[in-house]
C-alpha positions, -999 to +999 in steps of 0.1 A: +525-420+490+490-411+501+475-417+538+456-446+541+422-422+547+431-407+514+429-441+495+390-436+500+386-403+472+378-408+440+412-404+420+427-429+448+401-456+442+417-484+417+379-485+401+383-450+390+401-429+368+402-389+362+395-374+324+391-341+318+350-343+315+347-366+345+357-398+367+353-430+350+340-459+371+351-493+359+326-507+367+337-525+402+322-526+433+344-506+453+326-508+488+349-535+508+334-570+512+348-604+520+331-619+490+354-616+460+330-626+433+310-595+444+347-574+434+344-594+402+312-584+389+315-570+358+290-537+352+284-515+321+311-488+322+300-456+340+312-421+336+301-393+364+308-358+356+294-322+377+280-296+353+284-263+360+246-250+349+242-213+342+199-198+341+186-212+370+163-186+391+152-212+414+145-247+427+113-251+401+143-246+372+169-276+394+140-296+391+131-293+357+166-297+344+166-327+367+134-342+351+152-335+314+188-352+323+173-384+336+147-391+305+178-400+287+186-439+288+207-449+317+217-416+336+213-409+375+213-372+381+212-348+412+211-310+402+215-288+430+206-251+428+224-240+458+260-250+443+243-246+406+259-283+389+242-312+380+259-342+393+258-368+363+257-408+362+258-416+324+269-447+304+298-434+284+294-460+256+261-443+246+262-406+259+289-379+256+288-349+280+276-332+247+246-344+248+238-340+286+242-305+282+224-309+248+195-316+273+197-289+294+196-265+270+162-279+253+151-275+293+161-235+279+195-235+306+226-232+295+258-256+310+299-266+300+325-287+302+343-285+334+381-275+324+412-265+343+409-232+360+370-236+353+362-231+389+387-198+389+370-188+360+333-192+370+345-170+407+356-144+380+327-142+357+302-146+388+320-113+404+315-094+374+278-109+375+268-094+404+287-060+392+264-058+367+234-068+389+241-044+414+244-015+390+215-021+371+199-024+413+208+009+418+191+018+385+160+005+391+162+015+432+170+056+422+139+046+392+115+032+422+123+062+449+097+085+431+071+055+432+081+053+469+075+091+475+042+083+455+029+060+478+040+079+510+022+108+493-013+087+490-011+083+528-017+119+532-050+109+511-040+132+481-040+120+447-012+110+432-017+129+395-014+162+421+022+152+423+035+126+398+016+126+366+000+096+349+023+100+322+054+106+339+046+072+361+044+056+322+079+071+313+098+059+346+082+027+353+090+012+317+126+013+319+124-007+354+098-029+332+110-038+299+150-028+302+159-038+342+132-064+345+138-081+307+159-111+331+125-121+340+113-121+301+142-143+290+140-170+318+100-170+316+109-173+280+136-202+280+110-217+311+080-217+288+098-230+265+117-260+279+076-269+289+077-253+324+074-227+347+098-208+374+100-179+394+107-158+362+072-166+349+057-155+385+077-121+386+069-115+349+035-123+349+024-100+382+046-073+373+035-074+335-002-075+348+000-046+371+026-022+340+005-033+313-031-019+324-015+007+340-002+015+309-033+009+289-049+030+311-022+057+308-027+058+268-058+051+259-075+073+285-089+045+304-107+052+346-091+036+363-066+026+390-025+028+382-004+001+395+029+010+379+047+018+416+037-024+422+056-035+391+086-015+396+084-018+434+084-061+429+114-060+401+137-035+423+128-063+455+133-091+436+166-075+418+179-065+459+169-105+472+187-119+443+217-097+453+210-104+491+206-145+481+236-143+461+262-131+490+244-152+512+256-186+490+285-174+482+296-174+522+275-207+521+299-224+498+334-204+514+345-232+532+360-249+494+371-218+493+392-213+517+403-247+509+416-238+480+436-207+493+455-227+512+475-244+492+510-232+486+517-210+449+554-219+449+577-246+459+616-246+463+630-278+453+666-293+446+674-291+414+714-296+400+729-289+426+712-259+439+678-246+454+657-235+424+617-216+437+587-232+409+552-231+406+538-260+429+520-271+394+559-278+379+563-299+412+570-338+396+568-369+418+607-380+429+612-344+433+629-332+463+618-300+482+629-284+507+602-268+533+620-237+561+605-230+594+573-212+593+566-223+552+540-239+541+545-278+523+534-276+488+531-315+483+524-343+498+558-362+505+577-384+527+605-364+547+640-373+538+658-356+566+649-334+592+631-323+617+601-302+635+570-296+641+540-292+616+507-278+620+484-302+606+453-281+622+441-272+583+442-309+575+429-332+607+416-305+629+439-311+657+453-282+672+486-293+685+515-297+659+531-330+648+567-344+650+583-353+620+614-370+613+633-386+586+604-413+570+574-390+580+548-379+554+535-344+555+508-332+535+500-301+512+496-271+528+501-277+567+524-255+582+561-260+589+567-245+621+602-255+635+628-268+615+641-273+576+629-303+561+641-319+534+613-341+518+609-359+485+569-357+469+549-384+469+513-372+461+513-340+438+478-321+415+447-338+420+467-367+442+475-346+473+454-352+507+443-316+504+428-322+466+413-356+477+395-333+508+381-307+477+369-332+459+348-351+489+335-318+502+326-305+468+305-337+466+293-338+495+283-303+490+266-312+460+249-347+470+212-346+473+194-353+512+165-375+517+152-353+532+152-328+507+126-347+483+095-340+497+107-296+487+117-314+451+091-327+447+065-293+454+091-269+440+078-294+406+044-280+406+048-253+423+044-227+401+020-239+379-003-246+411+006-207+421-003-196+383-035-217+391-044-196+426-041-167+412-064-169+381-090-186+407-082-152+431-093-127+401-124-150+394-135-152+429-129-108+437-147-097+400-173-117+412-171-104+445-163-069+439-176-065+399-147-047+391-123-066+372-094-038+380-103-046+415-099-080+414-062-073+397-045-063+433-050-094+445-043-116+420-010-095+410+001-103+451-006-142+448+021-142+418+043-122+433+045-134+471+046-174+459+078-187+456+093-217+454+129-203+461+130-204+496+123-241+496+150-252+472+174-237+490+159-248+525+185-282+523+218-276+502+223-246+516+227-261+553+243-293+539+270-269+522+276-253+558+276-284+575+301-304+552+326-273+557+327-269+588+330-306+589+362-305+570+375-276+589+369-301+617+385-325+600+353-349+599+349-358+563+315-368+552+311-385+519+274-372+510+246-353+520+226-392+534+252-401+552+251-366+566+214-373+576+215-404+585+243-401+612+220-376+635+191-410+637+217-427+650+211-448+685+236-475+686+272-475+677+292-504+674+330-501+684+363-522+675+382-521+696+420-518+686+427-489+668+393-471+676+397-468+710+430-480+715+463-465+697+461-494+678+497-503+685+514-515+717+530-495+747+546-495+772+524-496+803+542-506+835+577-509+849+579-525+874+619-526+891+630-550+918+644-540+949+684-526+941+679-514+913+667-485+891+642-481+863+667-466+839+689-491+842+664-520+837+652-503+807+687-500+794+695-537+792+658-541+777+661-519+747+697-534+744+683-568+746+656-554+718+675-532+696+672-546+657+637-565+665+610-554+640+586-572+664+556-549+677+566-555+712+602-548+708+598-514+690+576-510+721+602-511+746+625-491+722+604-466+721+600-459+759+638-461+764+643-436+733+616-413+751+636-415+780+667-409+766+684-436+775+709-451+751+724-485+740+748-505+751+770-533+733+758-571+724+780-599+725+771-637+720+732-627+713+708-656+711+670-652+706+646-684+715+625-687+696+589-687+711+598-672+747+627-648+746+662-635+739+696-639+761+733-618+752+762-605+769+760-568+782+793-551+796+808-588+804+773-603+823+747-626+810+713-609+801+678-627+797+642-611+783+616-629+779+582-645+791+583-646+829+579-686+824+614-681+800+630-665+831+617-687+857+632-717+837+667-703+837+664-708+877+656-670+884+628-657+903+597-634+897+573-613+915+549-639+902+520-620+922+525-586+900+531-608+868+496-622+873+480-593+883+494-579+848+481-603+829+446-605+844+449-568+833+452-581+805+484-566+790+510-586+779+543-594+807+579-592+797+607-604+826+642-591+824+673-601+844+707-592+843+738-611+861+727-635+884+693-611+894+658-604+880+662-560+874+622-568+870+590-565+844+577-543+817+541-547+808+531-536+775+495-532+762+476-514+730+466-486+756+432-470+755+434-435+737+434-402+762+401-389+748+381-427+746+367-427+776+352-392+770+340-396+740+319-427+752+304-404+781+299-382+753+281-407+727+256-417+760+249-381+772+237-379+733+215-409+740+236-435+721+242-471+734+282-483+726+290-513+721+321-528+719+330-558+693+366-572+691+382-605+679+404-600+710+405-624+742+379-621+770+404-606+791+418-582+775+386-570+763+372-568+792+404-540+808+394-521+777+356-519+779+362-510+818+386-479+813+368-467+781+331-469+799+317-494+777+293-511+794+288-540+769+309-553+748+313-592+728+350-609+727+363-631+703+341-631+672+355-631+634+347-605+608+315-617+597+306-620+632+304-587+638+286-574+606+257-606+617+259-583+653+254-554+633+223-570+616+208-585+643+206-550+664+193-532+631+163-561+631+153-552+668+146-515+650+178-502+659+195-474+642+230-484+636+262-464+632+296-488+626+336-470+637+362-493+624+396-487+609+410-526+595+403-549+568+385-572+600+361-541+603+342-539+568+322-565+562+305-547+595+315-512+585+292-523+552+260-535+573+257-505+590+239-475+582+264-450+590+299-463+589+332-439+605+367-449+596+396-437+618+413-417+595+448-434+602+426-470+593+433-493+565+425-484+527+397-508+531+381-498+559+384-463+543+365-473+512+337-488+532+333-457+553+302-425+551+324-402+574+362-408+575+378-389+608+407-369+602+418-366+639+420-405+642+400-398+676+367-411+689+355-380+700+354-368+663+325-391+660+309-376+681+315-340+668+299-362+633+270-366+649+266-335+667+274-319+630+246-340+620+220-330+643+228-295+641+225-291+607+190-309+605+175-291+633+187-261+607+170-283+575+136-288+598+140-246+604+142-237+569+114-256+554+092-246+588+101-212+574+097-221+534+068-236+541+047-214+566+057-180+545+036-200+517+006-213+531+004-183+559+011-156+528-007-171+498-042-172+513-033-137+530-025-124+496-059-143+482-074-124+507-067-090+495-052-085+528-013-079+513-003-050+488+019-063+458+049-041+469+046-057+505+044-094+487+073-088+465+095-077+501+081-106+513+096-128+487+124-113+480+134-117+515+121-151+519+150-171+504+175-149+523+160-157+555+167-194+547+204-189+538+209-164+563+197-195+588+216-218+573+243-198+578+241-196+615+262-236+616+293-213+607+290-209+649+288-248+654+322-260+677+337-295+679+337-307+712+360-295+738+368-263+708 
C-alpha cells in the first residue's frame, strides 16, 4: 500500500509503466477530470527516458544536443547542462533509445543507457575524473608558476629574456598547451564536427593564437612580443574554474544523494520461524519484517502489531514523531524511535515513498523553467557572435595601431573572457538547490515551471474540508448537566457508540479513548434509523442521538446551548441515562492548528485567500471566521469551484488552488498552480503541481516563499552572467583587460553563479 500522496509519482501512475530504458506513457491523460471521454482518448504510445550525457562543457553544448534531438520525428527533448542529463519523450513505435544516443553522438557528444546502479557508477566515474583533473591542474599550475613570476618580474621594467629565455618559455608552455590543454582541442573538434561551437572553441582558439604566434617568434627568430604566459595562464585558470564549478555543482545536487543515503541497506525479516537479516533489495511485498527502537524502517509497510512513535521528518519535514499502532502505515527510511514494530511489506524497491520522492526531485531538477528560455536562446548563438566580435576587434586594432601583433592581445582577451557557461548555469543550479531544499521541507514540486509560477500567485483558493480543517470529525465541546461528571457522560456515550463505523461515532469513541475512559456492557441495543440509539447499561435505559430524538422521549435539553452550538455549524448529540439528561456533545471538523497562522502568512505575502466549499453556509462561515478568511463561498459543486477559478483568472489574477479530494480535481486542473494536501485523494495528487507532504497549510506558505527565493536567485544569477559579458567583452575589446585577467574572470564567472545558487541552502521553512 502506498500513501495517497505517493500515487502521483510516475511509477504509481496507472498511465505509465517502468522499463529498463525509461517510463512508458500509455496514451492516457493522467490529470484528474470529470470528463470520462478525455480519459479515454487514445494517443500514440510515447516513452520517456533520461539519458546521462557526457562531453558538455557549457550551455551551448546543451543547446546543440537539444536541437539535434528535437529534429527527430515526434521527439521532445530538454537537455540540462547542470545535471548533465537529457530528458526525452519519443515515439516508442518509431524510435528506440539507440536512435537517440546516435543523434547525440552525431552532435559531437556521448550518452549511455541508464542502468541499475547507474547513478552510483556515474558518481564513481565523476570522482575518478575529478581526481585526474586535479592532478592535471597541479601539473599545469606548477608549469605556470614561472610565467606568473615572469609577469611580476616584467613589472619591474626588466626584459623577460634576462630571466626566462624564449626557448625555455616554449619548452615549458608546450606541455600545458598541447597535453593539458588537449581536452579543449578535442571538445572544439567534436563541437565543430557537430556543426556548432562551444566554450572549448573559444579557449582553444584564444590560447592557440597566443601560443602559436609566440612559438613562431621563437622558432623563426621573428621580432615580436611573446604571449606564452597568456596561453598557459588561461588554460590553468579555466582548469581551476572547472574544478571549482564541478565541486559546487555536486553540492547543488546533493539533495538527491542525501535522500538515497537515507535508505537502509539491510532488514530483519521473519523466515521459517526465526528472524534473519537480509539486504533490503531482497525484501518482497508480503514479507514480515521487524524494526527495533532506533532503527530505520527498511521498506514501506503496515504495522501488524506493536506500538511506537516514528520520526518522519525526512519524509514530511515535520519534526514531531508520529504515533504508530496496529494498522498504521510506515515508510522506508523513517526512524523507529521507541517500541518494537512488526510489519508487513507493502511497497519495496521503486514502489516506496522514498523512491517516489527521489524520482520527483530528479524530474524537477532536470526540468526547465520558462525564465531559462532567454538564456538558452542566447547560449545557442553566443560563441559564433563572440568569434565575430574577436575578429572585428583584431581588425579594428590592426587598422588603429598598424600592428597585427598588437591587435592580437585584445582579440585573445575577447575570446577568453566570453563564456556562455554562467548563462547556462544560472537557472538550473538554482532549480536544483531549490527543489532539493523543498523536498527536505516536505514540499514536492513536480517541475521547474510549477516552481516558477508558484511565486507569481496573487490569489489562493482553498477547499475547506481537509485543507483548512483536519478532514475528520472530532469532539469540540462537552457540556455536562448539573450533578453529572464529564467522565460519566463520555462513558455512556462511548458505550452506546462502540462498534459503529459512523464518523461521528468514531469521534466520540476516540475522544473517550484519549481520556482513558472504559466501555461498559450493553444490553437490548437498538438503533433508531436517522435519529439515534437506545440500550440498557448497568440496568438503566440510555439514549444517544439528535436533540429532537432526546426530546421525543420526554426529556428536556438545554435548548440555548443546542442553538448556540448549531449556529456554530456543529453537530449536536444529546445523551440521557436513566430518567435524566447527562449533557451534550458537539462534533465538528475542527480547524487545523496552523490554519489561522498560515492564512495570515499568505495575506502578509500579498496573497488574497478565498475559501470555496460544498458545505453549508453556516459551517463555512464558522470555519472562515476561525481561520481569518474574509472571502468565501459555500454550497458549491465541483464544477462551480473550477468556474470560480476561471473567473478569477479572467480578471487578471494569478490563481493557485489547494485541495485534497476528488471534488477538488477540476479546480486544481484549472488553476495556474495546484497544491495537493499530502493526505488527500489519488485524483487530487494527479492533478497537482505541488504536493504538501506535511498535510499542513503552512507548507503552501513554504512553497510560495521557496519559489520566490529561488527565482530571486535566478534573477541575480542572470544579472551577474549578463552584466559580466556586457561589461567584460567591451573592456577586453578596448584593450583594457590583459588576456590572463580575462581568463581568470571567465573561470570565476561560473563559480560565482553556482556559489550564489548554493546560498539557497540557507532557506528555512516558516517557523523552523
